[in-house]
Steps between C-alpha positions, in 0.01 A plus 500: 500500500390863480580756232658811655494737202214651301675420170740205506693281262489428217473134591441193285148373548422134437187601316549855367863546398713801601274674749524835676311445825267756656408493868205717603419320822684574829875443480521364856228236506249306294153645442258273318139385483630144489735330744615224267674207664767504227569877479871582488428826687379310807187560704300823521593721793229698686580870446259778595620760250708344220735742324463478124719675245314799355409523132764773463768287666419205276516713186834655602654163589388342174626787285838499673533124449398514134767763439774267629406148387551338163235322292225329699213276400249600762415733789342278763283592797499230768714496812408522866129431468209592274586804282139579412441593865683830444243785509673668201544180301326641190713815500817299554422281201423807287837651598676171431354467152605857417856444624521168320397668175770764550794284604440139393200476265557132427469398865173365630327612818400201709309464826495184710179509701314258724168605338339607828456867403334442163168613645634858496441688174820707524710187541344340193556824304865505603553135407348561158782749436763232564644264241498201733229446759634197687218394729501227761267205543678240714197276549148477367333370815436722800651249744834474321517869412461586869760244609758619248434874482361568850295804385466786745135524391366167625183547293683516167398217266652347190180576309541870575860494378397318181225757435752781545751332269231460236492880460813474284340263247808280496744790446718414798758248617382250758759403760478194726747359750471124546616351828446232764546492875308605808432804714364497854425131462295551182614326180592718201496353151358676195616218270237241598251386233219692674699823527629477144150434363376822662805694378466369144136605503597852610762519226246389239258766625754784506708400195803714589743589220780334694534278807807501723534206735790477738634336815647632823859604437616675818468468876134512606346625828324166544780244511283192434463558127633293213604584146304332223728303261546626145340186357182559701484864388530390137215254555284777650568724201452232233116497477492878461780506243308233305202738490711784365570697818835676531651351816845577640656292775755621753613196697 
């Protein structure tokens, strides 16, 4: 499922409310630093020169959309890949905040990111301008992270991601997809006691202001995946809720 417009919706998000979506990756294919087995956009496609919307095109599309839609809760950057890959990501966020202030000052600016570009200062600066930095950590062991997220950079480690996330001193929303299954004959399960222990430890270290945990909800590129039952998701959340963490469950 690809998004074919720069500004689309509004749609109702399970986690964010009435959301105006923003697509700043290619409109024809997915472009991401992860190749997640559960991604609704499918697998990455090798493209020599991906065509990205320009900063000017994004600004014009957003302004036109804001002039026609009714009240919205959030302007959300996600879509066909990793939005922080855009070379003008900082400028786009600056434009978005200015347009938001002009047309819908109560709306929040949100970015869903896989956390892989947090080593770039301009990306961190841009995310600090946003109201909601929704940052992924699907697993807290290298083995499971690589099986679930299939990072393009095979040298990326969970420890590096955790160090990057720590830059925000807890002022971000941690997002984790829980799932089971297999890919290329390798088992996938980030709900085992060992995986959860590592994930809980990462949460305790990072202390995010909110935690969003969710399950697969749409068709996935890897067909051998299974949805985690609601009861199991509640059990995963329970120890963190008992310690005072704000945990939301979409299951």
